[in-house]
C-alpha positions as CSV (number, residue, x, y, z in Angstrom):
1,M,-36.0,-11.1,27.2
2,E,-38.8,-8.7,28.2
3,V,-40.1,-8.8,24.7
4,L,-40.3,-12.6,24.8
5,V,-42.2,-12.5,28.2
6,L,-44.6,-9.9,26.8
7,L,-45.2,-12.0,23.7
8,W,-45.8,-15.1,25.8
9,L,-48.4,-13.3,27.9
10,I,-50.2,-12.0,24.8
11,I,-50.4,-15.6,23.4
12,L,-51.7,-17.0,26.8
13,I,-54.4,-14.3,27.2
14,T,-55.5,-14.8,23.6
15,S,-55.8,-18.5,24.1
16,M,-57.9,-18.1,27.2
17,V,-60.3,-15.7,25.5
18,V,-60.8,-18.1,22.5
19,W,-61.4,-21.0,24.9
20,S,-64.0,-19.1,27.0
21,T,-65.9,-17.8,24.0
22,R,-66.0,-20.8,21.7
23,P,-69.3,-22.9,21.7
24,H,-69.0,-26.0,23.8
25,H,-70.8,-29.2,22.9
26,V,-74.0,-29.7,24.8
27,A,-75.2,-33.4,25.0
28,P,-78.8,-34.0,23.9
29,V,-81.2,-35.1,26.6
30,G,-80.5,-38.6,27.8
31,Q,-77.0,-38.9,26.2
32,R,-74.5,-40.2,28.8
33,M,-71.3,-38.7,27.2
34,K,-69.3,-41.5,28.9
35,D,-66.7,-41.1,26.1
36,R,-65.2,-38.3,28.3
37,T,-64.5,-40.8,31.1
38,P,-61.9,-43.5,30.6
39,G,-63.3,-47.0,31.0
40,Y,-66.8,-46.4,29.7
41,I,-68.7,-49.2,27.9
42,P,-69.6,-48.0,24.4
43,N,-72.5,-50.5,23.9
44,R,-75.9,-48.8,23.7
45,I,-78.5,-50.9,25.6
46,L,-82.3,-51.0,25.9
47,V,-83.5,-52.5,29.2
48,L,-86.9,-54.1,29.2
49,G,-88.8,-55.6,32.2
50,L,-92.1,-56.7,33.5
51,A,-93.2,-55.6,36.9
52,R,-96.0,-56.7,39.2
53,N,-95.9,-56.2,43.0
54,I,-92.2,-55.5,43.1
55,A,-92.3,-52.9,45.8
56,E,-90.8,-55.0,48.6
57,H,-87.2,-55.2,47.2
58,W,-87.4,-52.4,44.6
59,K,-85.2,-50.0,46.6
60,T,-82.2,-52.4,46.5
61,L,-82.8,-53.5,42.9
62,E,-83.1,-49.9,41.9
63,A,-79.7,-49.0,43.4
64,D,-78.2,-52.0,41.6
65,L,-79.8,-51.0,38.3
66,E,-78.6,-47.4,38.6
67,R,-75.0,-48.6,39.3
68,E,-74.9,-51.0,36.3
69,L,-76.5,-48.5,33.9
70,S,-74.1,-45.7,34.8
71,A,-71.2,-47.6,33.1
72,F,-72.7,-47.4,29.6
73,Q,-72.4,-44.7,27.0
74,D,-76.1,-44.6,26.4
75,Y,-79.2,-46.5,27.4
76,R,-83.0,-46.5,27.4
77,V,-85.3,-48.2,29.9
78,A,-88.9,-49.4,29.4
79,F,-90.8,-51.3,32.0
80,L,-94.3,-52.7,31.7
81,E,-96.2,-52.4,35.0
82,N,-98.7,-55.3,35.2
83,D,-101.6,-53.9,37.3
84,S,-99.8,-54.2,40.7
85,T,-101.7,-54.1,43.9
86,D,-98.9,-52.6,46.0
87,D,-96.9,-49.4,45.5
88,S,-95.0,-50.7,42.4
89,R,-96.6,-48.2,40.0
90,T,-95.7,-45.2,42.1
91,L,-92.1,-46.4,42.6
92,L,-91.6,-47.1,38.9
93,K,-93.1,-43.7,38.0
94,N,-90.6,-42.0,40.4
95,F,-87.8,-44.0,38.8
96,A,-88.8,-42.9,35.3
97,A,-89.4,-39.3,36.3
98,R,-85.7,-38.8,37.1
99,D,-84.6,-39.5,33.6
100,P,-86.4,-38.8,30.3
101,T,-84.8,-41.9,28.8
102,R,-87.0,-44.1,31.0
103,R,-90.6,-45.1,30.4
104,V,-93.2,-47.0,32.3
105,I,-96.1,-48.5,30.4
106,H,-99.2,-49.7,32.3
107,C,-101.1,-52.7,31.3
108,S,-104.4,-51.0,32.1
109,D,-103.7,-48.4,29.5
110,H,-103.6,-51.0,26.7
111,V,-105.5,-53.9,25.3
112,I,-103.2,-56.9,25.4
113,P,-104.7,-60.0,23.8
114,M,-103.8,-63.1,25.8
115,K,-105.2,-66.1,27.5
116,R,-105.2,-65.7,31.2
117,D,-105.5,-69.3,32.3
118,N,-101.8,-70.2,32.0
119,R,-98.9,-68.2,33.5
120,L,-96.4,-69.1,30.7
121,V,-98.9,-67.9,28.0
122,R,-99.5,-64.7,29.9
123,M,-95.8,-64.1,30.3
124,A,-95.2,-64.7,26.6
125,S,-98.0,-62.3,25.7
126,L,-96.7,-59.6,27.9
127,R,-93.1,-60.0,26.6
128,N,-94.3,-59.9,23.0
129,F,-96.3,-56.8,23.7
130,T,-93.3,-55.0,25.2
131,W,-91.1,-56.3,22.4
132,S,-93.5,-55.0,19.8
133,L,-92.8,-51.5,21.0
134,T,-89.1,-51.8,21.1
135,A,-88.3,-49.5,18.1
136,G,-90.4,-46.7,19.7
137,Y,-88.5,-46.9,23.0
138,A,-85.2,-46.0,21.5
139,A,-86.0,-44.2,18.2
140,D,-83.2,-41.7,18.8
141,M,-80.6,-44.4,19.6
142,I,-79.1,-47.3,17.6
143,I,-79.6,-50.3,19.9
144,D,-76.6,-52.7,20.3
145,Y,-78.1,-55.0,23.0
146,V,-81.5,-55.6,24.6
147,V,-81.5,-56.5,28.3
148,W,-84.5,-58.4,29.7
149,L,-84.5,-58.0,33.4
150,D,-86.9,-59.6,36.0
151,L,-88.0,-56.8,38.3
152,D,-88.9,-59.0,41.2
153,L,-85.3,-59.7,42.0
154,K,-83.6,-58.9,45.2
155,R,-80.1,-58.2,43.8
156,F,-78.6,-57.7,40.3
157,E,-74.9,-57.2,39.4
158,G,-72.4,-58.0,36.7
159,L,-74.0,-56.5,33.6
160,T,-70.7,-54.9,32.6
161,T,-69.0,-58.4,32.6
162,C,-71.1,-59.2,29.5
163,F,-69.0,-56.7,27.6
164,T,-65.6,-56.5,29.3
165,G,-63.2,-59.0,30.6
166,P,-61.1,-61.9,29.4
167,H,-64.1,-64.3,29.1
168,V,-66.3,-62.2,26.8
169,K,-67.8,-64.1,23.8
170,P,-68.2,-61.6,20.9
171,E,-70.1,-64.2,19.0
172,A,-72.8,-64.5,21.8
173,Q,-76.3,-63.8,20.7
174,A,-77.7,-64.3,24.2
175,I,-75.9,-63.9,27.5
176,L,-77.8,-65.2,30.5
177,S,-77.6,-65.5,34.3
178,A,-77.6,-68.8,36.1
179,G,-79.8,-67.1,38.8
180,W,-79.5,-67.6,42.5
181,N,-82.3,-68.4,44.9
182,H,-82.9,-66.0,47.7
183,D,-80.6,-67.8,50.1
184,C,-77.8,-68.0,47.4
185,Q,-77.5,-71.7,47.9
186,I,-79.4,-73.1,44.9
187,A,-80.2,-72.1,41.4
188,Y,-83.6,-71.0,40.3
189,D,-85.4,-70.8,37.0
190,T,-84.6,-74.3,36.0
191,L,-87.7,-74.1,33.9
192,A,-85.8,-72.0,31.3
193,Y,-82.7,-74.1,31.5
194,E,-81.6,-76.6,28.8
195,P,-77.9,-77.6,28.7
196,M,-75.9,-78.5,25.6
197,V,-74.8,-81.6,27.4
198,P,-77.6,-83.6,29.0
199,G,-77.2,-84.0,32.8
200,T,-75.3,-80.7,33.3
201,I,-76.6,-79.2,36.5
202,L,-77.4,-75.5,36.5
203,R,-76.1,-75.1,40.0
204,E,-72.6,-76.1,38.9
205,L,-72.5,-73.4,36.3
206,Q,-73.0,-70.6,38.9
207,G,-69.6,-71.2,40.4
208,A,-67.8,-71.7,37.0
209,D,-64.8,-69.6,36.1
210,Q,-65.8,-69.3,32.5
211,W,-68.9,-68.9,30.3
212,T,-70.8,-72.0,29.4
213,R,-72.7,-72.5,26.2
214,V,-76.2,-73.8,26.6
215,K,-79.4,-74.2,24.6
216,S,-81.4,-72.1,27.0
217,A,-81.4,-70.4,30.4
218,F,-82.6,-67.1,31.9
219,G,-82.1,-66.8,35.6
220,G,-83.7,-63.3,35.8
221,C,-81.6,-61.6,33.2
222,G,-80.9,-62.0,29.5
223,V,-78.7,-59.8,27.4
224,Y,-79.4,-60.1,23.7
225,H,-77.4,-58.9,20.7
226,Y,-80.0,-56.8,19.0
227,P,-79.1,-57.3,15.4
228,S,-79.5,-61.1,16.0
229,V,-83.0,-60.8,17.4
230,Q,-84.6,-57.6,16.0
231,N,-86.3,-59.4,13.1
232,L,-87.9,-62.0,15.2
233,S,-91.6,-61.3,15.0
234,L,-93.4,-62.0,18.3
235,P,-90.6,-64.4,19.3
236,Y,-92.0,-65.4,22.7
237,H,-94.6,-68.2,22.9
238,A,-95.2,-70.9,25.4
239,G,-95.2,-73.9,23.1
240,P,-98.1,-75.7,21.4
241,K,-99.5,-77.2,24.6
242,A,-98.6,-74.1,26.7
243,D,-96.0,-76.3,28.6
244,L,-92.9,-74.8,27.1
245,C,-91.2,-71.9,28.9
246,E,-91.2,-68.8,26.8
247,H,-87.5,-68.4,27.1
248,K,-86.8,-71.8,25.6
249,A,-89.1,-70.9,22.7
250,F,-87.2,-67.7,22.2
251,H,-83.7,-69.3,22.4
252,A,-84.7,-71.9,19.9
253,H,-84.2,-69.2,17.2
254,L,-80.6,-68.6,18.4
255,D,-77.4,-70.6,18.1
256,Q,-74.9,-68.8,20.4
257,V,-76.5,-68.9,23.8
258,W,-74.2,-68.6,26.9
259,I,-74.4,-68.4,30.7
260,N,-72.2,-65.8,32.2
261,P,-71.4,-66.8,35.8
262,W,-70.5,-63.2,36.7
263,L,-73.9,-61.9,35.6
264,R,-75.5,-62.5,39.0
265,T,-79.1,-62.2,40.1
266,V,-80.7,-63.1,43.4
267,R,-84.4,-63.9,43.5
268,N,-86.6,-62.6,46.3
269,E,-88.2,-65.0,48.7
């Protein structure tokens, strides 16, 4: 009996020594290693956004963004700061400084050709400029989805519901928010909205209990299957007469476009 106990102690001590001296895996900078935590979302996402004078509600939006991103195995973030006149640049730089996977690009540091007499044309030009740098943002990561997020929102939630849950559409090329106005009573961004069935009211889709297929929408957030859109060269434009929303022009290239009612955004006032 004593021999068995002694043998067991030798095996235990040997195992502890081997465990303590073996090389442990060290994750590269920026890798989330969520595979060690049950329930992580394996999709790798790149979050893009345009920012101008977003300081007023940034603290709340930043907290929402941090919470949503923490659920993903890996991500990268790249925001284009559009010559703000408030503290937006400083706030975004502080946000990026906490994580090397985040970048902030400033318009003043680049020459971006665009006509400045029409907002839709300007927005399309800025999105195309940001899009053109996509590969460089995540050169060390295979991108599964690109998330376009308006940075002048007051609240943002439900990004994870685009990838988990009983209503997920694996065939979706674009997953969009219906978008709430600041008082959470009406929908906003009707300019980007085009239903499959004429006469379908955007407000009705916010309270739906399932995803709804549409021709176009945005509502402050769009989640795009990257293999479906990566070969679109400068996909954003504002139409031949600069009267077509850049999102409608983008979504015209796609077939499977859906509104996810659980992807919620609230616009600031």
